C-alpha positions in Angstrom: 10.2 14.5 6.0 7.0 13.3 8.0 7.0 9.4 9.0 4.2 9.1 7.1 5.8 10.1 4.3 8.6 7.8 4.8 7.0 4.6 5.3 4.3 5.5 2.2 1.5 5.5 4.3 -1.4 7.1 2.5 -2.9 9.8 5.1 -6.4 9.0 3.3 -6.2 5.3 4.5 -5.9 6.3 7.9 -8.8 8.7 7.9 -10.7 5.5 6.5 -9.2 3.6 9.5 -10.7 6.5 11.8 -14.3 6.2 9.9 -14.0 2.6 10.7 -13.4 2.6 14.4 -15.8 5.5 14.5 -18.4 3.4 13.1 -17.6 0.5 15.3 -18.3 2.8 18.2 -21.4 5.0 16.9 -23.1 3.3 14.0 -25.9 5.2 12.9 -28.9 3.5 13.5 -33.2 4.3 13.2 -33.8 7.4 11.6 -30.4 8.0 11.0 -29.5 5.3 9.0 -32.4 6.6 7.0 -30.8 9.6 6.4 -27.5 8.5 6.0 -28.8 6.5 3.4 -30.5 8.9 1.0 -27.1 11.0 1.9 -24.7 8.2 0.7 -26.9 7.7 -2.4 -26.7 11.7 -3.3 -23.0 11.4 -2.6 -22.2 8.8 -4.8 -24.0 10.2 -7.7 -21.9 13.4 -7.1 -18.8 11.2 -6.7 -19.7 9.9 -10.5 -20.4 13.2 -11.5 -17.3 15.0 -10.9 -15.1 12.0 -12.4 -17.4 12.0 -15.4 -16.7 15.9 -15.7 -12.9 15.5 -15.2 -12.4 12.8 -18.1 -10.9 14.3 -21.1 -11.5 13.1 -24.3 -8.2 14.4 -25.8 -6.3 12.8 -23.4 -8.1 9.2 -23.8 -7.7 9.7 -27.6 -4.1 10.4 -27.4 -3.8 7.2 -26.0 -6.4 5.0 -27.5 -4.1 3.6 -30.5 -2.2 1.6 -28.5 -4.1 -1.6 -28.6 -1.5 -4.0 -27.5 -0.7 -2.5 -24.5 -4.6 -1.7 -23.6 -5.1 -5.2 -24.4 -2.5 -6.8 -21.7 -4.0 -4.5 -19.1 -7.7 -5.4 -19.6 -6.8 -9.1 -19.6 -4.9 -8.6 -16.2 -7.6 -6.5 -14.6 -10.6 -8.7 -15.8 -9.0 -12.0 -16.2 -5.9 -12.4 -14.6 -7.0 -11.1 -11.1 -10.4 -13.5 -11.4 -8.6 -16.2 -11.8 -6.5 -15.6 -8.6 -9.5 -14.9 -7.4 -10.7 -18.0 -7.5 -7.7 -19.9 -7.0 -7.8 -18.5 -3.4 -10.9 -21.0 -2.7 -8.4 -23.5 -1.5 -7.4 -21.0 1.6 -11.0 -21.6 3.1 -10.9 -25.2 3.8 -7.7 -25.0 5.7 -8.6 -22.4 7.5 -6.5 -18.9 6.1 -9.7 -17.3 4.8 -13.4 -17.4 6.0 -15.7 -18.1 3.5 -16.7 -14.3 3.9 -13.6 -12.9 3.3 -12.8 -15.1 0.2 -16.0 -13.3 -1.5 -14.3 -9.9 -0.3 -11.5 -11.2 -2.1 -13.6 -12.2 -5.3 -15.1 -9.0 -5.2 -11.7 -6.9 -5.3 -10.4 -9.2 -8.2 -13.5 -8.2 -10.4 -13.1 -4.6 -9.7 -11.6 -2.3 -12.5 -8.0 -0.5 -12.1 -7.7 2.7 -9.9 -7.3 5.8 -12.3 -5.6 8.6 -10.2 -2.7 6.4 -8.9 -2.3 4.1 -11.8 -1.8 7.5 -13.7 0.4 9.2 -10.8 2.8 6.6 -10.8 3.0 6.0 -14.8 4.2 9.7 -14.2 6.9 9.2 -11.7 8.1 6.2 -12.9 8.5 7.6 -16.4 5.9 5.6 -18.3 4.0 5.9 -21.2 1.4 8.7 -19.8 -1.0 8.8 -22.8 -1.7 5.4 -22.6 -2.0 5.1 -18.6 -4.8 7.9 -19.1 -6.3 6.0 -21.7 -6.4 2.5 -20.1 -6.9 3.4 -16.2 -9.6 5.6 -17.6 -11.4 2.9 -20.0 -11.0 0.6 -17.2 -12.9 2.9 -14.8 -15.9 3.0 -17.5 -15.8 -0.7 -18.6 -15.8 -1.7 -14.9 -19.4 -0.4 -14.4 -20.5 -3.1 -17.0 -18.2 -5.7 -16.5 -17.4 -5.4 -12.6 -21.0 -6.6 -11.8 -21.5 -9.7 -14.8 -18.1 -10.9 -13.1 -19.2 -10.8 -9.2 -22.1 -12.7 -10.5 -20.2 -15.6 -12.6 -17.7 -15.8 -9.8 -20.2 -15.6 -6.9 -22.7 -17.4 -8.6 -20.7 -20.7 -9.1 -19.5 -20.4 -5.4 -23.2 -20.3 -4.5 -23.3 -16.8 -4.2 -25.6 -13.9 -6.2 -26.7 -14.0 -9.4 -29.1 -11.8 -9.6 -26.4 -9.9 -12.3 -28.9 -7.9 -14.5 -30.1 -6.1 -11.8 -27.3 -5.2 -10.3 -26.1 -3.7 -13.8 -29.0 -1.8 -13.9 -28.9 -0.8 -10.6 -24.7 0.3 -11.2 -26.1 2.1 -14.7 -28.9 4.2 -12.6 -26.5 5.0 -9.8 -23.1 5.3 -11.4 -23.0 5.5 -15.0 -25.9 8.1 -15.5 -24.3 10.6 -13.2 -21.0 9.8 -15.0 -22.3 10.4 -18.6 -24.3 13.7 -17.3 -21.0 14.9 -15.9 -18.9 14.1 -19.1 -21.9 16.1 -21.0 -21.6 18.5 -18.5 -17.9 19.1 -18.8 -17.8 22.0 -21.9 -19.7 24.1 -19.2 -17.9 23.4 -15.9 -14.6 21.5 -17.1 -12.9 24.6 -16.5 -14.2 24.9 -13.2 -13.1 21.5 -12.1 -9.3 22.0 -13.6 -9.3 25.0 -11.2 -10.8 23.4 -8.4 -9.3 20.1 -8.1 -8.9 20.4 -4.4 -12.4 20.8 -3.9 -13.3 18.1 -6.6 -10.7 15.7 -4.7 -12.3 16.6 -1.0 -15.8 15.8 -2.3 -14.4 12.7 -4.1 -12.9 11.5 -0.7 -15.6 12.7 1.7 -18.1 10.6 -0.3 -16.1 7.4 0.1 -15.6 8.4 3.6 -19.5 8.7 3.9 -20.1 5.2 2.2 -17.5 3.4 4.4 -19.4 4.9 7.6 -22.5 3.5 6.6 -21.4 0.4 5.7 -19.8 -0.6 8.5 -22.1 0.9 10.6 -24.7 -1.7 9.2 -22.0 -4.1 9.2 -21.5 -3.4 13.4 -25.1 -3.8 13.7 -24.7 -7.3 12.4 -21.9 -8.2 14.5 -18.8 -7.8 11.9 -16.4 -7.9 14.6 -17.5 -11.0 15.9 -16.6 -12.8 12.9 -13.4 -11.0 12.0 -10.3 -11.1 14.4 -6.8 -10.2 14.5 -6.2 -13.6 12.4 -8.2 -12.4 9.7 -6.8 -8.9 9.5 -3.5 -10.9 9.0 -4.7 -13.4 6.5 -6.2 -10.2 4.8 -2.9 -8.3 5.0 -0.6 -11.6 3.9 -3.3 -12.8 1.0 -3.0 -9.3 -0.3 1.0 -9.1 -0.6 0.7 -12.4 -2.3 -1.8 -11.5 -4.6 -0.3 -8.2 -6.1 3.1 -9.8 -6.0 2.2 -12.5 -8.0 0.4 -9.8 -10.7 3.2 -7.7 -10.7 5.2 -10.5 -11.8 3.2 -11.8 -14.4 2.1 -8.4 -15.8 6.4 -7.5 -15.7 7.4 -11.0 -17.6 4.2 -10.4 -20.4 5.5 -6.9 -20.9 9.0 -8.0 -21.5 7.8 -11.6 -23.5 5.6 -9.5 -26.1 8.6 -7.2 -26.5 7.0 -3.7 -25.3 9.9 -1.0 -23.9 10.6 0.3 -20.5 7.7 3.3 -20.8 5.3 0.5 -22.0 6.7 -1.7 -19.4 5.7 0.5 -16.5 2.4 1.7 -18.0 1.1 -1.8 -18.1 2.8 -3.1 -14.4 0.7 -0.1 -12.7 -2.2 0.2 -14.9 -3.1 -3.8 -14.7 -2.0 -4.5 -11.1 -4.5 -2.0 -9.3 -8.0 -1.9 -7.9 -10.1 1.1 -7.6 -11.2 1.6 -3.8 -13.2 4.9 -5.4 -15.4 2.9 -7.3 -15.3 -0.5 -5.2 -17.2 1.4 -2.1 -19.6 2.9 -4.1 -20.2 -0.1 -6.3 -20.1 -2.7 -3.5 -22.9 -0.4 -1.8 -25.2 -1.1 -4.8 -24.5 -4.8 -4.8 -24.6 -6.2 -1.4 -26.7 -6.1 1.5 -26.1 -3.2 3.8 -25.0 -5.5 6.4 -22.5 -7.2 4.2 -20.7 -4.4 2.9 -18.5 -3.8 5.4 -17.0 -7.1 5.3 -17.3 -7.6 1.5 -15.0 -4.0 1.3 -12.2 -4.8 4.0 -10.0 -6.8 1.7 -10.0 -4.0 -0.8 -9.2 -0.9 1.8 -6.0 -3.0 3.1 -4.9 -4.5 -0.6 -5.6 -0.7 -1.9 -2.9 0.2 0.6 -0.5 -2.4 -0.2 -0.6 -1.3 -3.6 0.2 2.0 -3.0 3.1 1.4 -0.8 4.8 -1.2 -3.2 4.2 0.9 -6.4 5.8 3.7 -4.6 9.0 1.8 -4.1 8.5 0.4 -7.7 7.8 3.6 -9.2 10.9 5.3 -7.4 13.4 2.3 -9.2 11.3 2.5 -12.2 12.3 6.3 -12.7 16.3 5.2 -11.9 15.9 2.9 -15.0 14.3 5.6 -17.4 16.6 8.3 -16.6 19.5 5.6 -17.0 18.5 4.4 -20.2 17.6 7.9 -21.3 21.6 8.9 -20.3 23.0 6.0 -22.3 20.4 6.7 -25.5 22.1 10.7 -25.4 25.5 9.4 -25.4 25.1 6.6 -27.8 23.4 9.1 -30.0 26.5 11.8 -29.5 28.9 8.8 -30.4 27.4 8.1 -33.6 27.8 11.6 -34.6 30.4 12.4 -37.5 33.3 14.4 -36.8 
C-alpha cells in the first residue's frame, strides 16, 4: 500500500495542486487565454454530455420511492449547508476569513452533492445503494437550477451578485442542455460508455483540470496570491473541517431520530455531507468573472479532499458495524428456528 493510500490522499487532488502551481508560474494570457476559453467551454459541455450518458433511469427508479430519506439528504444539501455558510459571516470581522474566502464558502454551501464518491462510499460502508444513486443523481440535476438561485440569494444578501435569472440561463445552456442530450443519446452510446469507463473518467477529470488551469491563470493575473497567504489556507482548512464535522454529526443524529435503519443512515450521512467538485468548478466558471473563479473554488478544492479522507475512515467503521449487525441477525435467526 502506497503512502498516498495510507493517508487517504486523492491522487487527483495532487494533480489539481500541480495544475494550480503551473497556472501560478505560467498563466495563459492574450490569444492563449481566448483559445483556452473556447476549449474550456467545449470541455465542460463534453463533461456534462458524458454525465448524461452515464445516468441510468433504472437505477434512479430503484431508489426513488424512498422519499423520506431523499428529503433529509436534500435538506442537508440545500438548506443546512447554506445556513451554516451564512453563520460563517462572523468569522470575517474577527479576521479568520477574508470577504473573498467567505464568499467562496457560501458558494461551496450552495452546491449539489457529489455523485461518484457518495455512491462509492455508501457501497463500501454497506449502505442503501439504490437510494444513494437516486439521491446523489437527483441532487446533481436539481443543483443545476437550485445552486444558482442559492448563490444569488446568499450573495445578494451579502452584497454580491443578484443576476440569478441570467446565471440560471447560462447554466442551463452550458451544462443542462449537454446533459439532456447525453441522456437522450444513452440508448445509442450507453453500452460504449459502460465498456470504456476509464476513458470517460479521463475525459471527466481532464475537463476539470482544464477549467482549474484557466480559472487560476485569470486569478494569478489579477493577483490572487497577493490576497491569499498561508494563514488564509490554514483558515480554509480549519473551517472546512469544522463545517464537515457539524454536518456529519447533524445528519447522523437526524437519521437516528427519525428511525432510519443503519443502511439508510449510511446513505444519509454520505450523500448529505458531500459537495461536488465536478459540478462546482464548471458552474463557477459560468457564474463568476474569470478573475474571481480561482479564489471562489479554493475552499471547495480543500473541502473536497477533506470530505474524501474523513468519509473513507467513516466508511470503514460503518462497514464493520453493518457486518456485525448482519452476523447478529443470522445468529438470532438460527436461535428462533424450531428444534
